[in-house]
N, C-alpha and C positions, 0 to 999 in steps of 0.2 A: 322527432323527423322532420326537418325542414325546406324549402324549396326554395329556391334560386333561382331571378330571370336573367340567362346573362346580357351583356353589357357588351356591345362592343366599342374598342378607346377609335379615333377615325386617327390614320396617317395621316401628318401635315407635308404635303410634296411642301420642294423645292420650291414653289411658286407660290405657294401661300392656301394655297388650292385645297379643299379640306379632297379626303379621298371616301369611297363608296366603300366600306366596309361593313358599317352596318344596313343596308338592304341586302345582303348575302346570305348570314346569322338572326336572329333572330328570335323572339318568346319560347330559348329553350331550356324545360328543368331540368336541374335535379335532383336527386328524391338515391341517398344514401342509407341501406341500411346496414345494421340496425342503428342506431343514434342515440347518442355518444358512439362511436368502433369499436372495437372489442380485440385485447389480445387473447389469445387463446393459445397453448403450446409455442408460445417464443414469436408468432406471428402473429397480426394483424392482418384478418381479411378485411379489403374495400372490395364492397359491393354498392357500383353507383345507377338508377336506372336514367335513363338520359333521353328523353321526351321530345321530337321535338312536332311542333303546331305542324296544319295545313303549311306551303307556303316558308315554314321555315327557316329551309335551307334552298341559297340559291340554287338552279340546276348546274350549275358549274363551277358552285363552288364548293371547300374543301373544308374542314375542317382537324388542327389539328392539338386536339389535348391532352392538356397534360394535369391532370387533379396532385397538387402536392398536399402530405402529408408532417405538418410541418413547414421545416425546412429541406424536407427526403421530399427530391423531385418524382411520380412513382414513371409506372407505363407510361408510355403517351399511349392516343388511342383515334385513329384518323375515320375523319366520319366523313362523305361525298354528297351532293349532290349525283339524278343521277346520270346525268351528261360528261360530268365530269371524271377526268381518269387518273389512273391510282388506283391501288388495291386498297379501301378506306371500306366501309361497311357501307353502303349506300339508302341515301334516305329518296324515295321519295315526294313527288308535289303532296304528297296526300300526310304528308307526313308519316311520325311512327317511331320507335322507341327498340335504342340498343341499349346492351346488355353492359358495364362496363366491370370487369374485374381483374383483384391482382394480394394476391399473397405478399407480403412485405414482413422479411426481419425487425422485427420488436426492438424501439433503442430509449435509452429513459426518458430524453426530452420527447418523446413523442407519447407522455401522460398529460401533459398542459400540452394541448397543440390542438387545429384546426388543419378542417378537414377542406383543403378549396380548391380549386378551379381555372384553369390557364390554360395562354394555348394562340395558336398565331391562324388569319382566315386567309387564305390562298384563294383564287381565279389563276385555272392554272397554274403556271408554276412560278408566277408572280404574288407574294406578299400581300395581300390587304389589309389587313387587318392585324390585332390586336384581342385575344378575351381577355376582358381586365379577373385584376385578381380575385371570386368572390368566395366565399366560407356558404360548405353546404352540409356541413357536421361539425359536432364534437369527435374532438379523444383527447385520452383511449380509457377507456374498465379495463384494470388489471386485476380486480378481484382475487382470480389466480394465481400474482404471487399473494395475496393473505398465508398463501400454504402456514402448518409450523414443520418443520421439517426436524423431527426431536424424533428419527431414524432412531429403530429401538434394538437393540444386542442384543442373544441369548447367551446367558449363559449355561455352560454344561451338568444337567443336573451328576447328583451323587448316586449310588447303589445302599449308600447308609440302612443299614434296618439293624436298631434297636436290641432287638431280641433273634435270634442267632438257632437252626435246627442242629446240636454236634452230637456225637458218641464220641461209646468212648469203649472198647475191644480187648478184650482180655481172653485166652484158648485155655483149656482144658488139656487135656493130652491121657492117651487110656490105652490098656496095656489089648495084644491081638488078642480078640477074639472080646474081651473083656467091659462089662461099663461101669466099674465101681474106680471112684477118683481116688487116688492113692495120698496119702499125707505127704510127700516127699513134690506132687508135683503141687501140690497147697501153699506150699513152699516157697514159688520162680517167681522171677520178680516184678513179669506182669502180670502173677496175679494179688504180687503186693502193694504194685499199681494204685491193681484194682481196688480196695481196700479202702487203700490213703484215698483214690476219688469219691469214693464210698463218706468218706470220714466228714471230708474237707467241702460236701456238697450238699452235708449233716445242715450243716454252717451261715454256707452261705447263701446268701437271699437270693441271689442273683443265678444259682444256680435250680434246677425244676426242671425233676428224670421223670419222667412220661412211660418210658415200656425198658425191660430188658428182654431181652428177644435173642433167646436159644437154641442154635441150630448144629443136630446130629451129626459127625461120620462116621465114612466107615468105610476100610480102605478097600479100592478090587479087589481080594479075592475070597476063595471060598465060592459058596452057596446062597446066590442076591434073597435070599427071600432071607433068609438067620443078620446076614447085612440093615434088611432094612431094619426089621427089629429089634438089631444091638443100635444102631445109630440113634434110635428113640429115645431105647434107655440110655444114651449116655448125655440125650440129653436131658433125661427127663433126673439125673442121679448130676448132671450138669446146676440144673436147677436147685438141688438142698444146695448142694457145695452157693450156690449163688448167694443162697438165704443165708446162710453161716454165715460168711464175709461182710455182710450187708448188715447181723445182728451184733457182730465183735465190731463194725465201723462206726455203732449207734445209729445205721443207718436206716430213719422209717419207710422209705419207701420201696428200699432193699426186702425191710421186711412183711410188703401188701402183695395183694393182686394187682401186679405190674407184669409179669412173666407171662411170655408166650413161647413152648417146643414146638418143636420139630423135628422129626427124622427123615437126611434129606440121601438116605442110602449111599452105599457107592459114590465114591467121592470123584468120581473120571476127568470133569471137570480141572479140582485142585489136581488128581492127575498128571497133567495137560503141563498144566505149569510150571507142576514140581521141576518134571522132568526136564524140561527147558531150561530151567533157573539152573539145572545144575552140567556142573564147569568138571569134572570127577570121570564121571562115565563115555566109553568110545564112542565117540558121536557116527558111527555106520550104525552100536548096535542102537543108543539114541531109536535113528531115521529110525529102528526098523517098528521100533516099540507104537513112536508114533503114528510109521502108516497099520500098524494092528487098531492102534486106538482110530484112528477116524476110516476103515476101511470098514470095522466087523461093528455089525451095532447090537449081534447078540451079545448078552453079556455074559454066560456062560460058551459061549463059542471062545470070544474076547480072550478067557481067566487060565483056558485052553492053551492060545496062540500062545501064551506069554512064556506058559509053566512048558512047554517044550522046548523056551530058547536057555534052557540052565542055571551058566552062569549069569547071565541079562539076570535072568528073570531070580537069580538065589541075589545081585546086586542091587533092584526095588525092593528085595523084600527087605534086607539089611536096610536099606539110606533114602527109600522114597517112602513105598509104606507108613514107616510108623510117625509120622510127619501125618499122618490122613484121617490117620484113630484120632480125632477129636471131638469137642464142642468147643461151640464156637459162641461166649458173650458180649455181645454188642447192647450198650444203654445207647438210650433214644431221650437226651433232656435240652429243654430250652434254655440257652445262656443269655441270658442281658448283660448291656456293653455298656458304657461307661455312660451318668446322663450327661447332661448339659453344660450343668458343670464344673462339669470331672475336666469334661472334654477339652473345655477353656482355658479350664487352669494345667492342664497337660501338654494345650498346643502350646503354652509358655516357659513354662517349663523341664518337658522332657515329652518334646516332639516324640520323637524318635519313636518315644511306644505306641504312633497313632499309624493308623494301616493309614490309604491313600479315600479310599472311600471315608474314614470318621476325620479324618485333612478338610477333604470338600464341602462336607454337612457343616467343620463345626465353622469351617470360612463364613458361613452362608448364613449363622448362628447370629449374627452380626450384623448395627446396623448402618455401621462408620464404616464407612471406603475404605482409611485407610485400617484398620483392624484386619477388614477383608483380605485389601493385597497382601498385607502382610503372611496371612497363613497360606494365600492361595499362590505364597515365593516360597513357601517352608514346602506344598507339596508340588510347585514345581521341581524345585535341586533336586528332594530325596524319590521322585517319578516325576522323569525326565519325555520316560516312552507314553507317556499317554496326554493323549491330547489334550484332555478335559485343562488340565492346568495349569500348560501356556493359552488358553482360548479367556480362562478365567480370570485368571491378573488379566487381560487385554479388558475382559468384562468393564474390568474397574477403572484402572486410566482412561476409558470411552468415559464413565460418565464421571473422572474429575478433568474431561475436557482434553485432554493427554490422547486427541489424536493420532497424529505421526508414532508412538509409541504403542498407543493401540493396536493399528495396523500390524505391525513387526510382526506384534503377539502372535495375533491374529493370521497372518502368513506363515507364519511355526507352526502355528497348531496344526494349519491346515497341511506341511508340510508333514509333518507327528501321523497324520490321519485324514484323507480327504473322506470330508466329511458337513454334511448339510448347514452346520450350529453354523461354523465358523466360515462356511462358505454367504451367509447370511447378514454374518457382521460384514465380512469383505465391503458385502452388497452396497451394509449401510456408512461404513464408511468414504463408499464411493460416490454415495450416494448427496455425503455432506464436498466432496471433492467437486464436485458438482458432472460429474461422469454420470449420466444418466443413466446410456447405451451398456457399462460397465457394469456399474449398480442392477442393471434389470437381469443381466442377463448371469451373475452372481446371484440376486436372488433367487432365475428358474432354478439353476440346480440347487436349490433346498427344500424343503420337502413341505414347501406348503403348514407351516407355526402359523399360529396366529399374528406374531412379531414379521415375519416372512410378510406376511402380506399385509400387514399395515404399513412396510414399510415398501410395500408396490402401490399401495394406493396414494403414498405422496407422491413417487412417479409417474403413474395418472394423473393428478392434479394440475401438476406440470407440461406434461405432456400431451394436454386435454385431453384425455382420452380420459370422461368424465361415467359413463355410465360400472366403465373396471375399477373405477377410483371408490365409484361408493358398493362396487361387491365385496369387494376386497376392503372395505372401512366398517364394515355392515355387523364386525360380530363389536364392538364397546359401543357404545356414546361419547364420539368423542369431537372433539373441537375441526379437524382434521373432515371426518365423519362429513356433519352437518354441515363445513364450505363442499367438501363434494356431492351434497343433496342440493342446494345453492348450483353452482353449479349446470346441474343435471337438470334443472329445474323445475324439482321437488321441491317448496320455498315450502309448505308444509310436514315434511320432513326436515330442515335446516331446522325449521324454529324446533321441531320438539327437541331434533335431538343437540343442538343449543345451550336448554334448557336446564341438561340431564347430564350439559358432557364438564366435565374438573376446570372447563376453563368458564361456567357459567359466568359464576361474577366472578372478572379480571378483565383489567383494559381490551387486554385480544378478542377475550369472549364479548365483551359490550356490543367494543366496534361491526366485530361479525353478527352481531343480531341487529346490530342498526343498519347491512348494504342487507341483508333478508326484510328486515321492515317496508326498508327502501321499493325493493324489487315487491314486495304487494302495494307500494302506495299508502302506505303507512305512515303520514306524515307526524305521529304522534307519538309512533314504537319507533323513525329514525329520532327524533329529537332529543327523548327518555336515555334511550339506550346508550345515543353520545352524550348526557349531559353525566351518566354515568360512568360516562366511557372516561370522561375530563379529569373527573372529582381522581380515577386511580392513575389518571396518567395523560397528562396536560401538555405534555408534543404529541395525539394525535390529533392537537388541534389540526398544527400543521402540513398532518396529511387528510385530514376529513375537509379541507379546503381545496386541495389540488384535488380527491375524488369526485372526478365523473359518475358515479353512486347516485350522488344527493346535487344529482348540475339540474335536477327539475323544482327543489327547492329551494339553491342560492338566494332567489328576494324573499324567499318566507323571515318574518321579522322573531318567528316564533325560532329559528334555525341561524341566522344571522345574531340572535342573542345571545346564545353561548357559545359562537365563537368565537 
């Protein structure tokens, strides 16, 4: 922070006499804070306290003071004595202080520049002198621009399960009022298929039978109590047949104690479904039966009402009831899918054998971006209506620095289904393109994932919102988290985070640690970290020479030696 005394240049009149401007304004102090000036949110705040001593300005004089930031003239301020005319800030005989502020857009030529003041002195309407161009501060610290714009995109995840629970069903039908399984029934196609399934399960290591659940049913005619018993008997008889089938198939699990049996009584739910599916029955008769099922809750009354229908009941007894006299055998088993090696091989040799989740999973197995892209494109071609395929193609393209192609893919994915993942990714693209407003709008529509918060943190730094930046970046010890803490004034947290970040031993990491050291007035830390930085990347020397963070050490021998 520097103080400068204003000098007023006398104007030489045509006659050669000296003007009296030096008597109108004298011994004024200018103090700019901070010094050096700082850029935040693409703008530079200029704040100058202008202090006038007693009789520092003539009571009838006025001064138009213009700060200059490099070549950029800022808004002027008019200061005047107590008896001067005009609308300036009035300073009385006893002196006083006026505070000047202005916010100006940052321009690159402001990085290495000075904050000067100049202007003119008036008495009445007549110009009486110039305020000599005088430096009052250095400019400009631009540390927020150290931010790493590594916006993160999100891969949509697969729902792949290596082991899935599956079922295999078969059915045994019974004669009216009977629970014995006929030899003819054991020759039906679904029973043959069941036997083949059990035989295959015995030799297939990827199939593990967990349980066989058997439920017996009765058709809804006859006495309800008898039908309840009959349904249980049918379930037990089906178990015996199932165990015989398993023995024939040489399936060890099917011969064990993995069965559950249950009698479900009269099957009115199945009756209703079969009735609705029937295409031969007269619609009026069908609707009448359905009304009986829906309105009469007592089983005996329901059966009586149906028997009173005459021919309609006969049709039911011949065409509907027989399929309800049954036992359902449901085998529950775990199916283990392809191994990683098999998935990778099939993705090349026969990708059509893989479903969507298997393709998404297989792509993620590789660390090679080109291989990932190949598999994701197969998934996109085969499953174009799932947004994840297009999104993930875009995510790989983004990682390959093909941002325009990636953007098109993210837009396509979000067009298929509006989703927070693609919104985050489009926000990352907008951030790279420099449209911070659009980027934040898109990120706000995402769901607050770690990646989304990280991306918001980058924008927060660029916008000068350092408290929000720290909050959004707090989930990991990243370079940008360290920078956010530094800008928020938390130098100890900034230092600790920088040391734990992935960039800790890179040129950019050492440079940031040098800046942190400068803010802690640690000259040794500045020199040590800059030396390590330059060893990694000598191009940082030119940046360090300009950086106003190190200006207070500019004449130090240890620093100049490594520069």
